[in-house]
C-alpha positions as CSV (number, residue, x, y, z in Angstrom):
1,M,-3.4,11.6,20.9
2,N,-3.7,14.8,22.9
3,K,-1.5,17.7,22.1
4,T,0.0,17.3,25.6
5,D,1.3,13.8,24.5
6,V,3.6,15.3,21.9
7,Q,7.2,15.5,23.1
8,T,10.0,17.5,21.6
9,I,13.7,17.8,22.3
10,G,14.0,20.3,25.1
11,R,17.4,20.3,26.5
12,T,20.5,21.6,24.8
13,T,22.4,18.4,25.6
14,D,19.7,16.4,23.9
15,N,19.9,18.6,20.8
16,I,23.7,18.2,20.7
17,L,23.6,14.4,21.2
18,V,20.9,13.9,18.5
19,G,22.8,16.1,16.1
20,L,26.1,14.3,16.8
21,A,24.4,10.9,16.4
22,S,22.9,12.0,13.1
23,L,26.3,13.3,11.9
24,V,28.1,10.1,12.9
25,A,25.5,7.9,11.2
26,L,25.6,10.1,8.1
27,A,29.4,9.8,8.1
28,G,29.1,6.0,8.0
29,V,26.7,6.2,5.0
30,I,29.0,8.7,3.2
31,G,32.1,6.7,3.9
32,F,30.4,3.6,2.4
33,S,29.5,5.6,-0.7
34,F,32.7,7.7,-1.0
35,W,35.4,5.0,-0.7
36,S,34.2,2.7,-3.4
37,E,37.8,1.5,-4.1
38,L,38.0,-0.2,-0.7
39,P,37.0,-3.8,-0.2
40,L,33.3,-4.3,0.3
41,V,33.9,-5.7,3.8
42,A,35.7,-2.5,4.9
43,R,32.9,-0.4,3.4
44,F,30.2,-2.4,5.2
45,G,32.3,-2.0,8.4
46,M,32.2,1.8,8.0
47,L,28.5,1.8,7.3
48,L,27.6,-0.5,10.2
49,G,30.1,1.1,12.5
50,G,28.7,4.6,11.8
51,L,25.2,3.5,12.3
52,A,26.0,1.6,15.5
53,L,28.0,4.5,16.9
54,G,25.2,6.9,16.0
55,A,22.7,4.7,17.8
56,G,25.0,4.4,20.8
57,I,25.3,8.2,21.0
58,A,21.6,8.7,20.5
59,W,21.0,6.2,23.4
60,F,22.2,8.8,25.9
61,S,19.6,11.4,24.9
62,A,16.0,11.3,26.0
63,P,14.6,11.2,22.4
64,G,17.0,8.4,21.6
65,K,15.8,6.4,24.6
66,R,12.2,7.0,23.6
67,F,12.9,5.9,20.0
68,I,14.7,2.7,21.2
69,A,11.7,1.9,23.5
70,F,9.4,2.5,20.6
71,A,11.4,0.2,18.3
72,Q,11.4,-2.5,21.0
73,E,7.6,-2.3,21.4
74,A,7.2,-2.4,17.6
75,Y,9.4,-5.5,17.5
76,E,7.3,-7.2,20.1
77,E,4.1,-6.3,18.2
78,A,5.6,-7.8,15.0
79,R,6.3,-11.0,16.9
80,K,2.6,-11.3,17.7
81,V,1.6,-11.3,14.1
82,T,0.1,-14.6,12.8
83,W,1.9,-15.3,9.6
84,P,0.4,-17.5,6.9
85,T,1.5,-21.1,6.5
86,S,3.5,-22.3,3.6
87,K,0.4,-23.9,2.1
88,E,-1.7,-20.7,2.4
89,T,1.2,-18.7,0.8
90,V,1.4,-21.1,-2.2
91,Q,-2.4,-21.0,-2.6
92,T,-2.6,-17.2,-2.5
93,T,0.3,-16.9,-4.9
94,G,-1.4,-19.3,-7.3
95,V,-4.6,-17.3,-7.2
96,V,-2.7,-14.1,-7.9
97,F,-0.9,-15.7,-10.9
98,L,-4.2,-17.1,-12.2
99,F,-5.8,-13.7,-11.9
100,V,-2.9,-12.0,-13.7
101,A,-3.0,-14.5,-16.5
102,I,-6.8,-14.1,-17.0
103,M,-6.4,-10.3,-17.0
104,A,-3.6,-10.5,-19.5
105,I,-5.8,-12.6,-21.8
106,F,-8.7,-10.2,-21.3
107,L,-6.6,-7.1,-22.0
108,F,-5.1,-8.8,-25.1
109,L,-8.6,-9.5,-26.5
110,V,-9.8,-6.0,-25.8
111,D,-6.7,-4.5,-27.4
112,K,-7.1,-6.7,-30.5
113,S,-10.8,-5.9,-30.7
114,I,-10.2,-2.2,-30.6
115,E,-7.4,-2.5,-33.1
116,W,-9.6,-4.5,-35.5
117,G,-12.5,-2.1,-35.1
118,L,-10.4,1.0,-35.5
119,Y,-7.9,0.1,-38.2
120,D,-9.9,-2.4,-40.3
121,L,-13.4,-1.2,-40.1
122,V,-13.1,2.6,-39.5
123,L,-9.9,3.5,-41.2
124,G,-9.5,0.6,-43.6
125,W,-5.7,0.5,-43.1
126,K,-5.2,-3.3,-42.9
127,R,-6.5,-4.6,-46.2
């Protein structure tokens, strides 16, 4: 990436819109946390409403449009990923569990060997 490719917020209106969008989104998060006595549905409504309204306000700024375009491109790239099949997932999980079990047994044996060598042979505490 060249230094000329880096883009910053340049216009005052963009600064105001991004700041306002951040404040609205933050207000939704704070509302979700602050009013804990309200029903969970109302709190989620505040949270999602604040985030959606913040995204809507950010959409009208140049940095917001660039971010949304980036997010769309990232989503398209994620759709191109080849995900493992169910069989591959189960096999990989089995290998991980087997490795963990073998390592647990190995570490148990090492621990008991050190304990026996230190406490029984060197210090003579376990007689």
